[in-house]
N, C-alpha and C positions, 0 to 999 in steps of 0.2 A: 568437072567439080571437085574441089576439096572437100573431104568429111570431116570426121572427126578424131581428136587427140587424145586418150586417155593418161593422164599424168598422175602418178602417185607422190604426194608431197604436195600441199599447199605453203609450205613455207616459203621463205626470202629466194631462194634459188628458183624453186620451181616457180613463182609469180614473177620473180623479177628478169629472169634469163629465158628459162626452158620456154615458159609459156609465152615471151615476147616473141620468139623467133617462130614459134607454132601460131601464133595470131598473126604476126607478120605473113604467113605462108599463108592464110584464110583456113586454116582448122578452127571447128567448136573447139575449145579446151573442155576438159572434161577433169577437173580436179579431184582426186581420191583421197581421203585424210579420216582419222579416228579424233579430231581435235571439234568437239562439238561447235564450240564458239565458233572456230574459223570456218566451219561448213555453213553456219548458219550467216555470218557476214560475207561470206562470198555470194551465197543465192539471196541476198537480201540488196545486192548491188549490182548495176548494171556496168560499171566501169570502174577502173581504179587507175592511178597513176604509177608509170615508173620515170624516176629521174635521174638521168644519166650524168656522171660527173666523171669530168676528165681533164687534161691541162690546158682544154680549150672552153673550159667554161661547164656549164648545165643545158642539157635539153632534155624536154618529158614528152612523154608518150602516153596515149592514152588506151588501155587493152580494153576489149569489150568481147560478146560474143563466149561466155563459158558459162559455167555451172560447176557446181560440187557434189560428189557423193559421198555420205557417210559410211565405210565398209562396216563399221560395228553395227549399224542397222538396217542400211539396204546392201547386203551383199548381191543380193540377186540383181538387184539394178546395175551394180559394178560389173557384175559377172557379164551382162546384157551388152553394157558399153563396150566391152573388150571384146566381145564377139562382133559387134559391128563396128569396130574403130578401123583405122589406116594404121595408126601408130601408138606404141604404149611407151613411153618415158617414166621415168623416176628419179628424184632426188631425195631420199629419207633417209640416206645412212647406210653403211657397208653392214651393218648388225641386224637390220631391219628386212632385209632382201627376203631372208627365209620366210616371211609375215605375208609378202605379197606374193609368191612364188604359186601358192594354190588358187588364190582369185584368178591370177594370170593364165594358168594351166587351164581351169574352167572355161574360161573364157575362148581361148583356144579351141578347146573340145566342143563347143559349141559353131565354131565359124562355118559360115556358109558361104562367105564371100568369095570370088575368084583369086583375086590376088591376096599373097599371105601378108598376116600382120608383122609391122616391121617392129622389134622389140630392141631399143635402145636404155641401157643403166647408163645414168648420168651421176658416178658418183667419184669422190675421190679416192679412188684403189684401181689397181692394174687389173684389168681383163673383168671388170665389174657385170659386164653382159654376160660372159663365160660363166660365172657363177653362178648369176640368176637363172641362166638354162639350165645349169647342172641341177638347182633347185628346184625348176619347174617340171622338166622330166623326169625326176626320183619319183618311185613307184607308188608313194604315199599321196603324190599328187595329180599324176597322169596314168591312165592306164596303159597298157602296150600296144593297144590297138588303136589309140591315138596317136601314141609315140611313133607307132610305124610311118603314119601319115604327118608326121610332125614336117617335113618339108614342104607340103602342098598347105601348112596351114599357118607356119610362121616361121619368118626370118629374122638372125638374131645379128647385132653388130656390135662391137666393143668402140668405146668413146671415150676423150678424154676430153674435161671441161675445165675452162681457166677462165674465172671471172672473179672480182673481189667484192664481196657484199658485206659493207662496213657496219658497222654497231647501228641500228635504227633509230630514230626519232621516237619517242616513247607514244609519243600520238599519232603514228605514223597509219594505222587501222591496216588496211588491205598495199596502202602504197609503198614502194620499194625503192630506195636510194641506192643506187648500183654504180661501178665505173663504166665507162663508155666502153674501153677496151675488151674485148671478149677473145677467145677461141673455143669452138666446138668442134673437133674432129672425130671422124667414126670411121671406121674399117668397111671397105666396100666388100670384103670377101664373102660376108655371111650371107648377103643379098645377091641369088642365084637368077631371083626373076627380076632384080634391077631396083637399085636403092630409092627408097620417098625423096620427094623434090622438097626439103626442109630450106626456108632461106636462111642462109647464114652459116650451115654445116659446110664446114671443110672435109669433103668427103675424098681419103688416102687408102692408096694397097696396103699398105703397112704402118701399122699405127704405134708400133713399139717406140722407134725414133721420137715419134711426138709425146708420148706417154712418159717417156724416163726426159726427156728436157724439161719439159712441164715441171714435173713432178720433183725432178732433183734439181729445178732452179726455183722455179715458185713456191713450191711448198717449203722446200728447203730454206730459203732465204726469209720466208715469213715467221715458218717455224724457230728459226734461230734468232730473230729479232725477239718474238714472244717469249720465249723461255730466257732469256739473257734479260730482257726488259721486266718481266715479273722478278727475276731472281732479284734485281737492283730497285725494283718497287716503282717503275716507271709506270704511269697509267695509261698510254696509247703508244701505238706501235709506230706512229710517225716521230712519237717524243723519244721512243728508242732507237730510233734512224737518226735523230740528230746527236744522239752520244757517239763520241768519236770511238770509243772502245768498242760498243755493239756494233756499228756500222763496220767495222775493222773486221771484226769477227764473221758477218755476214758476208763482207768480200771475201774471205779467206776461205770460208765452206764454199761460197760460187766459184771460188778458183780451181778447187779439187772438184766439183762436179765437172767444170768445162773440162778439165782435163781428161776428164770420162767420156761424157756425151760427144766429145768433137773428135776423139779417138775411136770410139765404138759405132757410132753411128756417120761419120765420116762429113760432120757440119763443118765449116769453114769456121775456122777461129774468130776470124773478124765478125763474124754473122753471128757467132754465140756471145761474142763481149759487146754488140748490142742490143742483143735480146735481155744479157745480164742488165745494162744501164737501164733499158726499158722498165724490166722488173723491180729495179731499186727503187726508179721513180714512182712506180706505182704505189709501193708500200709505202713509200715515204710521204705520199700526198696527204694535207692535213684535212682535204675536203674529204677523206675515204676513214673517217676516223676509226682506227678500231682498238681495241683492247686486249692485252696479253693474254687475260684469263678465257677470253671466247676464243682466238686463235689457238692456243696452247693447249686447248682441251683434248680430251682421249689420248692421254701420253702413250698409254699401251699399244694402243695401235698404230701412232705415229714413231715408235722405237720399233717397229715388225720387221723382218727380214729381207721384206721387198720395198720397206718406205724410207721416207724422205732420208733419213739421215743414214739406217746402215744398209741398205740398198747400196746407194753408190761407194759406200766405203767399204763394206764387201768384195765390191767388184774389184775396185782399186787394188784394195790388199790382193787379192788374186793376181793381180799384175805385178804385184811387188813393190807399188806406192807406199809410201809411208805417210798414212792417213794422220791427220794432227786435228784440223778444224772441224769435221766433220762429225769427229770423236768427242770434241770440247760441247759441240751443238746436242750431242746425245747425253753428254754428262748433266746439262743443264737441264734436259727433259726429264732425266732419273731424280731431279731435286724438285720437280711438280709435282708434290706428293698434298693429300688431303685439301683440296680446293675446294673450297665451297660452291656446290652444286654440278660438280663433277665427280660422278662414280668411279671411273677408270682411275682418277687420281688417288682415289681411297685404296683401289685396290693395288697400285703401284706401290703403295705405302707397305701393305701387308704383304706383299710377296717380298718386297727389300726388308722387311723386319723378318722375315720366317725362314727364307730361303737363303743356303750359301751363295756368294757371289757367283761360283759356277755355275748352280742350278739357276739362278736369276736370269743369267746371262740368257739362258736356254730358253729360258719360259718367254722373258720378256722379248728378243732379239732372234731366236729361232736359230744361232749359230751352233753349228757340229763344232766338237769341242777340237779337231783338230784342223780346222778351218784359221788361216793366218791372223786374222780378226778377233778370235776369239779371247787370248791371254789380254789386248789392250782394253775389251769392253769387260771383262774381269775385273780388269786393274781399277777403272774407272767407276765401277760397281762398289769396289771394296770403299773405295773413297767416299761415297756418297751414303753409303752404309756406316762408315767409321763417324761421319758428322750427325749422326742419330742416336749415338753413343754417349 
């Protein structure tokens, strides 16, 4: 009999993607969040609806057998739930991992089950589960005695998720509109006792090809469309993709990333081209309406060393490739400043106003001064800084 799954984050990805597959596997899903109204709404309902939207139309599913716990007010219940669960997942954002590490560590410490707890972070970052594990086993969160027994108590798997959650209707409540297409890949190497049998997960021996192909195709294209669209004052992503200039910028960026992923991971060029066309079709779908402000939020993270622009651009530069399109996307990301509701865009503006171009390049992109991409990024940073003077 399938038991329970604890999921941190009751947002649209949590309810509309992760919980869907956990539910279909047969788990009782226990959401953990800190938003009082969300917790109350989840506990006040016996079901909610997921509407999947794709090229073939719409399909609805009903999710049941769930409850929610508030980690602000019921931490003991959260810890007990983790201690008795089969699997813990999260979709909270990379910056929130440090806050959920302690309760997971405490739940692991209380475990008596024979099979180790499976821990899988479902975040838009490379090796997010490794980062979460690092925080869990920190001496502030876990005693040395428990850490010594950790392989018996918990196992960890890095994952890569891919599913577009568009802007939701204002009166949606708990219901979620989400695209039909999805991919959830999890690495098997961390599960020495055998991985959990979750419906829909694609288990792989080496996650890096899947992470980089997804990040440098889906996320790169989505962000490119968002930042160019925002700069042009276009309201939605699909309208941005209707703009010939923006569509060309997206294709040019994906031509560069395809050069990297096909060569590095021995992916067939025709296969990658089909993947690119699938992604273009997905982000261009007017039924999955999304807005540049939402897709472009958190620009500092998206300008990071291993992220969707600088990640592939830096690797290509190391190979002597003349990177151009990815840098144009990064330059548009640098212009995403002081956007209402986005703290990182405010911080980005502050960094660019207070630091030299060289300092800002290191701060934002993590590039070493002797890296072949460094002078090219410095150049675009200077251009953006000059626009504000």
